[in-house]
KEGU-625758 format. One record per atom (N, C-alpha, C): x, z, y. Coordinates in steps of 0.2 Angstrom, whole numbers, plus 2048, in hexadecimal, padded with zeros to 3 digits. Layout:
! KEGU-625758
X,Z,Y
...
END
This chain:
! KEGU-625758
F4F,8D2,207
F55,8D2,200
F59,8D5,202
F5D,8D9,1FE
F63,8DC,1FD
F6A,8D9,200
F6C,8D9,206
F71,8D3,209
F78,8D7,203
F78,8DB,201
F7C,8DD,1FD
F7C,8DA,1F6
F78,8D9,1F4
F78,8D7,1ED
F78,8CE,1EF
F75,8C9,1F3
F75,8C3,1F4
F7D,8C4,1F7
F81,8C8,1FD
F88,8C6,1FD
F8C,8C8,1F7
F89,8CC,1F3
F8D,8CE,1EC
F8F,8C8,1EA
F88,8C4,1E7
F88,8BD,1E3
F8C,8B8,1E5
F8C,8B8,1EB
F8D,8B2,1EF
F98,8B2,1EF
F97,8B9,1F2
FA0,8BC,1F3
FA5,8BB,1EB
FA0,8BC,1E6
FA3,8BC,1E0
FA2,8B7,1DB
F9F,8B1,1DF
F9E,8AB,1DC
F99,8AA,1D5
F95,8B1,1D5
F90,8B0,1CF
F89,8AB,1D1
F89,8A6,1D4
F83,8A5,1D6
F7E,8A3,1CF
F86,89F,1CB
F83,89B,1C4
F82,89F,1BF
F84,8A6,1BF
F84,8AB,1BA
F80,8AE,1B9
F7D,8B0,1C2
F77,8B7,1C1
F71,8B4,1C2
F6C,8B7,1C1
F63,8B7,1C5
F66,8B5,1CC
F62,8B1,1CE
F63,8B1,1D8
F62,8B9,1DB
F63,8B9,1E0
F60,8C0,1E4
F5A,8C1,1E4
F57,8BB,1E5
F4F,8BE,1E5
F4B,8BF,1DE
F4D,8BB,1D9
F4C,8BC,1D2
F4F,8C2,1D1
F55,8C6,1D2
F57,8CB,1D0
F54,8CF,1D4
F50,8D1,1DA
F4D,8D6,1DC
F45,8D5,1D9
F43,8D2,1D9
F3D,8CF,1D5
F3D,8D5,1CF
F41,8D3,1CA
F42,8D4,1C4
F41,8DE,1C6
F47,8DE,1C9
F47,8E6,1CA
F44,8E9,1CD
F3F,8E6,1D0
F38,8E9,1D4
F33,8EA,1CD
F33,8E5,1C7
F2F,8E6,1C2
F33,8EC,1BF
F38,8EB,1BE
F3B,8F3,1BB
F39,8FA,1C0
F3A,8F9,1C5
F37,8FF,1C9
F2F,901,1C8
F2B,8FA,1C7
F24,8FC,1C7
F22,8FF,1BE
F27,8FD,1BB
F25,8FE,1B4
F22,907,1B4
F1D,907,1AD
F1B,90F,1AE
F20,913,1AB
F25,911,1A7
F2A,916,1A4
F31,914,1A5
F35,918,1A8
F39,917,1AA
F3F,913,1A6
F43,90E,1A7
F47,909,1A2
F4D,909,1A6
F53,90E,1A2
F5A,90D,1A4
F5D,907,1A4
F5F,906,1AC
F61,8FE,1AD
F66,8FD,1A8
F69,8FF,1A5
F6E,8FF,19F
F6B,8F9,19A
F64,8FD,19B
F60,8F9,195
F5F,8F0,197
F5F,8F0,19C
F5C,8E9,1A0
F62,8E6,1A3
F67,8EA,1A6
F6D,8E5,1AD
F6D,8E1,1A8
F6E,8DE,1A1
F72,8D8,1A0
F6C,8D3,1A0
F66,8D4,1A2
F62,8CE,1A3
F63,8CA,1A9
F67,8CD,1AE
F68,8CC,1B4
F6D,8C5,1B2
F70,8C5,1AE
F75,8C0,1AC
F71,8BC,1A3
F6D,8BC,1A6
F68,8BA,19E
F6A,8BB,197
F6B,8C1,197
F6A,8C5,192
F71,8C5,18E
F77,8C2,190
F7C,8C0,18B
F80,8C7,189
F83,8C8,185
F85,8CE,183
F8D,8CF,188
F91,8C9,18B
F96,8CB,18F
F94,8C8,196
F96,8CD,19A
F93,8CC,1A1
F96,8C7,1A4
F95,8C5,1AA
F97,8BF,1AE
F9E,8C1,1B4
F9E,8C9,1B2
FA3,8CB,1B6
FAC,8CD,1B4
FB0,8CC,1B9
FB7,8CA,1B7
FBB,8D1,1B9
FB5,8D6,1B9
FB9,8DC,1BB
FB4,8E1,1B7
FB6,8EA,1B6
FB1,8EB,1B3
FAF,8EF,1BD
FB4,8F0,1C1
FB1,8F3,1C7
FAB,8EC,1CB
FAC,8E6,1CA
FA8,8E1,1CB
FA0,8E4,1C7
FA0,8E4,1C1
F9A,8E6,1BD
F98,8EC,1C0
F9D,8F1,1C1
F9B,8F8,1C4
F98,8F7,1CD
F99,8F4,1D1
F97,8F1,1D8
F91,8EE,1D5
F8F,8EA,1D1
F88,8E6,1D1
F85,8EC,1CF
F86,8EE,1C9
F80,8F5,1C6
F7F,8F9,1CC
F83,8FA,1D0
F82,900,1D6
F7C,8FE,1D9
F7E,8F7,1DB
F78,8F3,1DF
F72,8F2,1DC
F73,8F0,1D6
F6B,8EF,1D4
F69,8F6,1D4
F6B,8FC,1D1
F68,904,1D0
F66,905,1D7
F6A,904,1DC
F68,907,1E3
F61,903,1E4
F61,8FB,1E1
F5B,8F7,1E3
F54,8FA,1DF
F57,8FC,1DC
F51,8FF,1D6
F4E,906,1D9
F53,909,1DD
F50,910,1DE
F4C,90F,1E6
F4E,909,1EA
F4B,908,1EF
F45,906,1EC
F43,900,1EA
F3D,8FE,1E7
F39,904,1E5
F3D,908,1E1
F39,90C,1DC
F35,911,1E2
F3A,913,1E8
F37,916,1EC
F30,914,1F0
F32,90F,1F1
F2D,90A,1F6
F26,90A,1F3
F27,908,1EC
F22,908,1E7
F1D,90E,1E8
F20,914,1E6
F1D,91A,1E4
F1B,91D,1EC
F1D,91B,1F1
F1C,91D,1F9
F16,917,1FC
F14,913,1F8
F10,90E,1FA
F12,90A,201
F18,909,200
F1B,906,205
F20,8FE,204
F1F,8FD,1FD
F21,8F6,1FC
F1D,8F0,1FF
F24,8EB,200
F21,8E6,203
F25,8E1,201
F22,8D8,203
F25,8D4,200
F2C,8D4,204
F33,8D2,200
F38,8D1,204
F38,8CD,20B
F3C,8CD,210
F3A,8CA,215
F3A,8C1,212
F3F,8BE,20E
F40,8B8,20D
F3A,8B6,20A
F35,8B9,207
F2F,8B8,204
F29,8B6,208
F28,8B0,208
F22,8AE,20F
F1C,8A8,20A
F18,8A8,20E
F13,8A2,20C
F17,89C,210
F14,897,20C
F17,88F,20E
F10,88B,211
F0F,889,216
F0C,882,218
F0A,87E,214
F12,87B,211
F11,876,20D
F12,877,204
F15,87C,203
F14,87F,1FC
F12,885,1FA
F0E,885,1FD
F08,88D,1FD
F0D,894,1FC
F12,893,1F9
F17,89A,1FD
F1F,897,1FA
F24,899,1FE
F2C,895,1FE
F2E,898,1F8
F35,896,1F7
F37,896,1F1
F3A,89D,1F0
F3A,8A2,1F6
F3D,8A9,1F5
F38,8AB,1F1
F31,8AC,1F3
F2C,8AF,1EF
F2B,8AD,1E7
F2C,8A4,1E6
F2B,8A2,1DF
F31,8A9,1DA
F37,8A7,1DD
F3D,8AA,1DB
F3C,8B2,1D9
F3A,8B5,1DF
F38,8BC,1DE
F33,8BD,1D9
F2D,8B9,1D9
F28,8BB,1D4
F28,8B7,1CC
F2E,8B3,1CD
F31,8B1,1C4
F35,8B8,1C2
F39,8BC,1C6
F3D,8C1,1C5
F38,8C6,1C2
F31,8C7,1C7
F2F,8CD,1C7
F29,8CC,1BF
F28,8C5,1BE
F25,8C4,1B5
F2B,8C5,1B2
F31,8C4,1B3
F36,8C3,1AE
F35,8CD,1AB
F37,8CE,1B2
F37,8D8,1B0
F32,8DA,1AC
F2D,8D8,1AF
F25,8DA,1AC
F25,8D9,1A3
F28,8D5,1A1
F28,8D1,199
F2B,8D8,197
F31,8D9,19A
F37,8DE,197
F32,8E5,197
F2E,8E7,19B
F2B,8ED,19A
F23,8EC,198
F21,8E8,195
F1C,8E5,194
F17,8EA,18D
F1A,8EB,188
F1A,8F1,185
F16,8F8,187
F1B,8FA,18C
F19,900,18F
F12,8FF,193
F11,8F9,196
F0D,8F9,19B
F05,8F8,195
F07,8F5,190
F00,8F3,18D
F00,8FB,188
F04,900,188
F04,905,184
EFF,909,18A
F03,909,190
EFF,90F,198
EF7,90C,198
EF8,904,199
EF2,901,19B
EEF,8FD,196
EEB,8FF,190
EEA,8FB,18B
EE5,8F6,18D
EE3,8F0,189
EDE,8EC,18A
ED7,8EE,18B
ED4,8F3,189
ECE,8F6,189
ECD,8FB,18F
ED4,8FD,193
ED2,902,198
ED0,8FF,1A0
ECD,901,1A5
ECD,8FF,1AB
ED3,8FF,1AF
ED9,902,1AD
EDF,901,1B1
EE2,8FA,1AE
EDF,8F5,1AA
EE2,8F0,1A7
EDE,8EB,1AC
EDC,8EC,1AE
ED7,8E6,1B3
EDE,8E5,1B9
EDF,8ED,1BC
EE2,8ED,1C1
EEA,8E9,1BF
EED,8EB,1B9
EF3,8E7,1B7
EF4,8E0,1B6
EEC,8DE,1B4
EEA,8D8,1B2
EE9,8D2,1B9
EE8,8D7,1BF
EE6,8D5,1C6
EEF,8D3,1C9
EF3,8D7,1C9
EF9,8D7,1CC
EFC,8D2,1C7
EFC,8D2,1C0
F00,8CC,1BD
EFE,8C6,1BF
EF6,8C4,1BF
EF5,8BD,1C2
EF7,8BD,1C9
EF6,8C1,1CC
EF8,8C0,1D4
EFF,8BD,1D2
F04,8C2,1D1
F0B,8BF,1D0
F0C,8B8,1CE
F09,8B7,1C9
F07,8B0,1C5
F05,8AB,1CA
F02,8AC,1CD
EFF,8A7,1D2
F04,8A3,1D7
F06,8AB,1D9
F0E,8A9,1DE
F12,8A7,1DB
F15,8A7,1D5
F19,8A4,1D2
F19,89D,1D2
F13,89A,1D2
F0F,895,1CE
F0A,893,1D3
F0A,892,1D9
F04,890,1DC
F01,889,1DD
F04,884,1DB
F02,87F,1DB
EFC,87E,1D4
F00,87F,1D0
EFD,880,1C7
EF6,883,1CA
EF6,888,1CD
EEF,88D,1CE
EED,88A,1D2
EEE,886,1D8
EEA,883,1DE
EE8,87E,1D9
EEA,879,1D7
EE8,874,1D2
EE1,876,1CC
EE1,87C,1C9
EDD,87E,1C6
ED8,882,1CA
ED9,884,1CF
ED2,887,1D3
ECF,880,1D6
ED4,87B,1D8
ECF,875,1DC
ECB,873,1D4
ECD,871,1D1
EC9,86F,1CC
EC2,873,1CB
EC2,878,1CB
EBD,87E,1CB
EB8,87E,1D3
EB9,87B,1D8
EBA,87A,1DD
EB9,882,1E2
EBE,885,1E2
EC0,88A,1E5
EC6,88A,1E8
ECA,884,1E8
ED1,885,1EC
ECF,886,1F2
ED3,889,1F4
ED3,88E,1FB
EDB,891,1FE
EE1,88C,201
EE4,890,203
EE5,898,206
EDE,89A,209
EDF,89F,20B
EDE,8A6,204
EDD,8A3,1FF
EDC,8A8,1FA
EE3,8A9,1F9
EE8,8A6,1F7
EEF,8A7,1F8
EF3,8AC,1FC
EF0,8AB,203
EF2,8AD,208
EF0,8B6,207
EEA,8B7,204
EE6,8BD,204
EEA,8C0,1FD
EEC,8BC,1F8
EEF,8C0,1F2
EF6,8C2,1F5
EFA,8BC,1F8
F01,8BF,1FA
EFF,8C7,1FF
EFB,8C7,203
EFC,8CD,208
EF8,8D3,204
EF4,8D2,1FF
EF4,8D7,1FB
EF8,8DA,1F6
EFC,8D6,1F3
F02,8D8,1EE
F04,8DF,1F0
F05,8E2,1F7
F09,8E7,1F8
F05,8EC,1F4
EFE,8EC,1F8
EFA,8F0,1F5
EF9,8F2,1EE
EF9,8EC,1EC
EF7,8EC,1E4
EFC,8EE,1DF
F02,8EC,1E0
F09,8EE,1DD
F0A,8F6,1DE
F09,8F8,1E4
F0B,8FF,1E6
F05,902,1E0
EFF,902,1E3
EF8,905,1DD
EFB,904,1D5
EFD,8FF,1D3
EFE,8FE,1CD
F03,903,1CB
F09,903,1CE
F0E,908,1CD
F0D,90E,1CC
F08,910,1D3
F07,916,1D4
F02,919,1CE
EFE,915,1CC
EFA,917,1C5
EFF,918,1C1
F02,913,1C0
F04,912,1B7
F0A,91A,1B7
F0D,91C,1BC
F10,923,1BE
F0C,927,1BD
F05,928,1BE
F01,92D,1BD
EFE,92D,1B6
EFD,928,1B2
EFC,927,1AD
F03,927,1A6
F08,926,1A9
F0E,929,1A6
F0E,931,1A5
F0C,932,1AA
F0E,93C,1AB
F08,93E,1A8
F01,93C,1A7
EFC,93E,1A4
EFD,93D,19A
F02,93A,199
F03,939,192
F08,93F,18F
END
């Protein structure tokens, strides 16, 4: 995770006003993976719940935060398109809870970001396309990491519960997310 993001949130006492650093990083990653570039000015307010008025006390504070977010977007976009994206260090599997809280928060942010870009995804990878299976696989994997207990219980009912499957999904996520991002860019350029 970007230390400057966590540090900024804490130093400015904004923990109650902004998404957590991990949720923010997940959200920004979803925006960086989106098939069409969406100007940060269109989604930055989602970081503070979509309220019209930002929680920042000065324009300089807002500008500093926006710069951190744009830099994070640039880093994530570059990593995704160069097949170098990995889970943030804080995101880990857990022996007791399947995944740790950081992973859940990151996936929550990813899912929130996906919903914002949903129309673009559905346009570029329509339901009847083979690319839609890749998109669906990535979204399912993110959802499993966000709520692994429910997924595990459902798998258990089917007699297919195995914690090793979560490890496989977690480990495959970088390849899947990078592949999806590169495929979406290719499709967008083809249109």
